[in-house]
C-alpha positions as CSV (number, residue, x, y, z in Angstrom):
1,M,216.2,10.3,119.9
2,K,214.3,9.4,116.7
3,Q,212.2,6.3,116.9
4,R,211.8,3.1,114.9
5,T,209.5,0.1,115.3
6,I,210.0,-3.5,116.3
7,G,206.6,-5.3,116.1
8,D,204.2,-3.2,118.1
9,T,206.9,-1.4,120.0
10,Q,208.6,2.0,119.4
11,V,212.3,2.0,120.2
12,S,215.3,4.3,119.7
13,A,216.7,4.3,116.1
14,I,220.0,3.2,117.6
15,G,220.3,0.3,120.1
16,L,223.1,-0.7,122.4
17,G,224.8,-4.1,121.9
18,G,225.9,-5.5,125.3
19,M,228.4,-8.2,124.2
20,P,231.7,-6.2,124.6
21,M,230.8,-5.7,128.3
22,S,230.9,-9.4,129.0
23,I,233.4,-11.3,126.8
24,E,237.2,-11.1,126.2
25,G,238.6,-7.7,127.1
26,R,235.6,-6.7,129.0
27,P,235.7,-3.7,131.4
28,D,235.0,-3.8,135.1
29,T,231.4,-3.8,136.3
30,D,231.4,-0.1,137.2
31,R,232.4,1.0,133.7
32,S,229.8,-1.3,132.1
33,I,227.1,0.1,134.3
34,R,228.1,3.6,133.4
35,T,228.0,2.7,129.7
36,I,224.5,1.3,130.0
37,H,223.4,4.4,132.0
38,A,225.0,6.7,129.3
39,A,223.0,4.9,126.7
40,L,219.8,5.4,128.7
41,D,220.7,9.0,129.3
42,A,221.1,9.5,125.5
43,G,217.6,8.1,124.8
44,V,218.5,4.5,123.9
45,T,215.5,2.3,124.5
46,L,216.7,-0.9,122.8
47,I,219.4,-3.1,124.5
48,D,220.5,-6.3,122.8
49,T,222.1,-9.1,124.8
50,A,222.3,-12.9,124.9
51,D,222.8,-15.7,127.5
52,A,226.0,-16.6,125.7
53,Y,227.6,-13.2,126.3
54,H,230.0,-14.3,129.1
55,L,233.6,-15.6,129.5
56,H,233.6,-18.5,131.9
57,A,231.5,-21.6,131.9
58,D,230.0,-20.8,135.3
59,E,228.8,-17.3,134.4
60,V,226.2,-18.0,131.7
61,G,224.0,-14.9,131.3
62,H,226.7,-12.5,132.6
63,N,225.5,-9.8,130.3
64,E,221.8,-10.3,131.0
65,S,222.5,-9.9,134.7
66,L,224.6,-6.8,134.1
67,I,221.8,-5.2,132.1
68,A,219.2,-6.0,134.8
69,Q,221.5,-4.5,137.4
70,A,222.0,-1.3,135.3
71,L,218.3,-0.9,134.6
72,A,217.5,-1.3,138.3
73,S,220.1,1.3,139.4
74,W,219.4,4.0,136.7
75,G,217.5,7.0,138.1
76,G,214.9,7.3,135.3
77,D,211.9,5.4,134.0
78,T,212.9,2.2,132.3
79,S,209.4,0.9,131.5
80,G,209.9,1.9,127.9
81,V,213.2,0.0,127.5
82,L,213.1,-3.1,125.3
83,V,215.7,-5.7,126.3
84,A,216.2,-8.2,123.5
85,T,218.0,-11.4,124.3
86,K,218.9,-14.6,122.5
87,G,219.2,-18.3,123.0
88,G,220.8,-21.2,121.1
89,H,224.5,-20.3,121.3
90,L,226.7,-21.5,124.1
91,R,230.2,-20.8,125.4
92,P,231.8,-23.8,127.1
93,G,234.4,-21.5,128.7
94,D,237.4,-22.4,126.6
95,G,236.9,-19.4,124.2
96,S,234.8,-21.4,121.7
97,W,231.2,-20.9,120.7
98,T,228.9,-23.9,120.2
99,L,225.3,-24.4,119.2
100,N,222.2,-26.0,120.6
101,G,219.0,-25.3,118.7
102,S,217.0,-28.2,120.3
103,P,213.5,-27.2,121.5
104,A,214.1,-28.5,125.0
105,Y,217.3,-26.5,125.3
106,L,215.7,-23.3,123.9
107,R,212.9,-23.5,126.4
108,E,215.4,-24.1,129.3
109,A,217.5,-21.1,128.1
110,A,214.5,-18.8,127.8
111,E,213.3,-19.7,131.3
112,A,216.8,-18.9,132.7
113,S,217.0,-15.6,130.8
114,L,213.5,-14.7,132.1
115,K,214.8,-15.1,135.7
116,R,218.0,-13.2,135.1
117,L,216.3,-10.3,133.5
118,G,213.7,-10.2,136.3
119,V,210.7,-9.7,134.0
120,E,207.3,-11.4,133.6
121,A,207.9,-11.9,129.8
122,I,211.0,-11.3,127.7
123,G,210.4,-8.3,125.5
124,L,212.1,-9.8,122.4
125,Y,213.6,-13.3,122.3
126,Q,215.7,-14.3,119.3
127,F,216.9,-17.7,118.1
128,H,220.6,-16.9,118.1
129,R,222.1,-19.1,115.3
130,P,220.9,-22.0,113.2
131,D,222.1,-25.4,114.5
132,P,222.9,-27.8,111.6
133,D,222.1,-30.7,113.9
134,V,218.5,-29.6,114.5
135,P,215.8,-28.9,111.8
136,Y,215.3,-25.1,111.6
137,A,211.6,-25.6,111.8
138,D,211.9,-27.4,115.2
139,S,214.1,-24.5,116.6
140,V,211.7,-21.8,115.4
141,G,208.8,-23.9,116.6
142,A,210.1,-23.7,120.1
143,I,210.2,-19.9,119.8
144,R,206.6,-20.0,118.6
145,D,205.6,-22.0,121.6
146,L,207.2,-19.6,124.0
147,L,205.4,-16.8,122.2
148,D,202.1,-18.6,122.4
149,E,202.6,-19.2,126.2
150,G,203.4,-15.6,126.9
151,K,206.9,-16.3,128.1
152,I,208.1,-13.9,125.4
153,R,206.3,-10.9,124.1
154,M,207.9,-10.8,120.6
155,A,210.0,-13.2,118.5
156,G,213.0,-12.7,116.3
157,I,215.8,-14.7,114.6
158,S,219.5,-14.0,114.1
159,N,222.1,-15.0,111.6
160,A,219.4,-16.1,109.1
161,D,219.3,-16.2,105.3
162,V,216.4,-15.2,103.1
163,Q,214.9,-18.7,103.0
164,Q,215.1,-19.0,106.8
165,I,213.4,-15.6,107.3
166,R,210.5,-16.7,105.1
167,Q,210.3,-20.1,106.9
168,A,210.4,-18.4,110.3
169,Q,207.7,-16.0,109.3
170,E,205.5,-18.9,108.2
171,I,206.1,-20.9,111.4
172,L,205.4,-17.9,113.6
173,G,202.2,-17.2,111.8
174,G,203.3,-13.8,110.5
175,R,204.6,-12.7,113.9
176,L,208.3,-12.5,113.1
177,V,209.3,-9.0,114.2
178,S,213.1,-8.9,113.8
179,V,216.1,-10.3,112.0
180,Q,219.6,-9.7,113.5
181,N,222.4,-10.3,111.0
182,Q,225.9,-9.1,110.7
183,F,226.2,-6.0,108.5
184,S,228.9,-3.3,108.3
185,P,231.0,-1.5,105.8
186,A,233.3,-4.6,105.7
187,F,230.5,-7.2,105.7
188,R,227.6,-6.5,103.3
189,S,226.5,-10.0,102.3
190,S,223.3,-9.5,104.3
191,E,221.9,-7.0,101.8
192,P,219.4,-9.5,100.4
193,E,218.1,-10.2,104.0
194,L,217.9,-6.4,104.6
195,R,215.9,-5.9,101.4
196,L,213.5,-8.8,102.4
197,C,213.0,-7.3,105.8
198,D,212.2,-3.9,104.2
199,E,209.7,-5.6,101.9
200,L,208.0,-7.5,104.8
201,G,208.2,-4.6,107.4
202,I,210.4,-6.7,109.7
203,A,213.0,-4.8,111.8
204,F,216.6,-5.5,110.6
205,L,219.2,-5.2,113.4
206,P,222.7,-5.1,112.1
207,W,225.2,-6.6,114.6
208,S,228.8,-5.5,114.6
209,P,227.8,-2.5,112.5
210,L,231.1,-0.8,113.2
211,G,233.2,-3.9,112.2
212,G,233.6,-5.5,115.6
213,I,235.2,-4.7,118.9
214,S,238.8,-4.8,117.8
215,R,238.4,-3.0,114.5
216,A,235.8,-0.3,115.1
217,S,238.4,2.4,115.9
218,E,240.0,1.8,112.5
219,L,236.9,2.3,110.4
220,G,237.8,5.6,108.9
221,E,241.2,4.4,107.9
222,R,240.0,1.1,106.5
223,F,237.2,2.7,104.5
224,G,238.4,6.1,103.3
225,A,235.0,7.2,102.1
226,F,233.6,7.0,105.6
227,G,236.6,8.9,106.9
228,R,236.1,11.7,104.2
229,V,232.4,12.1,104.9
230,A,233.0,12.2,108.6
231,E,235.6,14.9,108.2
232,A,233.3,16.9,106.0
233,H,230.6,16.8,108.8
234,G,233.0,17.2,111.7
235,V,231.8,13.9,113.2
236,S,233.3,10.4,113.8
237,P,233.4,7.8,111.0
238,Q,231.5,5.5,113.4
239,R,228.6,8.0,113.5
240,V,228.6,8.3,109.7
241,T,228.5,4.5,109.4
242,L,225.4,4.3,111.5
243,A,223.7,7.2,109.7
244,W,224.4,5.4,106.4
245,M,222.7,2.3,107.7
246,L,219.7,4.2,109.0
247,A,219.3,5.8,105.5
248,K,219.1,2.3,103.8
249,S,215.6,1.6,105.2
250,P,213.2,2.6,108.0
251,V,213.4,-1.0,109.3
252,V,217.1,-0.8,110.0
253,I,218.0,-0.4,113.7
254,P,221.8,-0.8,114.3
255,I,222.9,-2.2,117.6
256,P,226.6,-1.0,118.0
257,G,228.4,-2.7,120.9
258,A,230.0,-0.5,123.4
259,S,232.1,-0.8,126.6
260,R,232.7,2.9,127.2
261,P,230.1,5.6,127.9
262,E,231.8,7.9,125.2
263,S,231.2,5.3,122.5
264,I,227.5,4.8,122.9
265,T,227.0,8.6,123.5
266,D,228.6,9.2,120.1
267,S,226.6,6.4,118.3
268,A,223.3,7.7,119.8
269,Q,223.7,10.9,117.8
270,A,223.8,9.1,114.4
271,P,220.0,9.6,113.8
272,E,220.5,13.3,113.7
273,L,223.2,13.1,111.0
274,V,221.7,13.7,107.5
275,L,223.7,12.4,104.6
276,D,222.9,13.6,101.0
277,D,222.4,11.3,98.1
278,S,225.9,11.7,96.7
279,E,227.4,10.9,100.1
280,L,225.3,7.8,100.5
281,A,226.2,6.7,97.0
282,E,229.9,7.1,97.8
283,L,229.5,5.1,101.0
284,D,227.6,2.4,99.2
285,A,230.4,2.1,96.7
286,A,233.2,2.0,99.4
287,G,234.6,-1.4,99.9
288,N,232.7,-3.0,97.1
């Protein structure tokens, strides 16, 4: 697996997004564990999760616990695996998503994630989503304090705009290592944030890079260019999509969600797929 960099850490160029294994439509535990093990077998060393990836109100951190279980039961060396988690988003259990970016809550959430993951310090902790009821500087300030105290090893933000990236970088004293935003063939409005991350050398982690759990399988039909390029190479449109993203900048590290071993095994091969300039131009133009 080719490598890319988050902060001072080398990780696989493709990560694994854990959300589909814990929310609506999730598989049983056995298949989820096999999916995570398949990712590790394929050389994936970045796993992205969040305390809000769960279904019911009484199972906060379901995905974090699942990942900890999978890492503990895998036969290989997991010391090089970076688990990135997030705080500031909540699921009351009625299917809705709510926000709490207060410093007190973020500290409480990080402490709970730390226990569930069973680590001395969280590898990468990300502020999940801006809370309009809390000044952004206060929320990011809480992440800075966790970093200063050694509770987290690296700090990131998610669902941020250009101004928030610059503000977070300032508050964190130049220690912002990652930005996790939605980006896919269907959702390209994070291009300015991607360009800024490229300029600043900050890892850009596209979430839902294949268009989301329910629509990933339709990618080649919805965006014909991706289907055509995939057919020409004899690979899946999903693999083409990830290779297209990787070609955009060396700071891009897609984190496709998966709930089946076959899905992440296919995605993990994207770094080996080389697309030429004309193919990349065709894919850039698709859907615009």
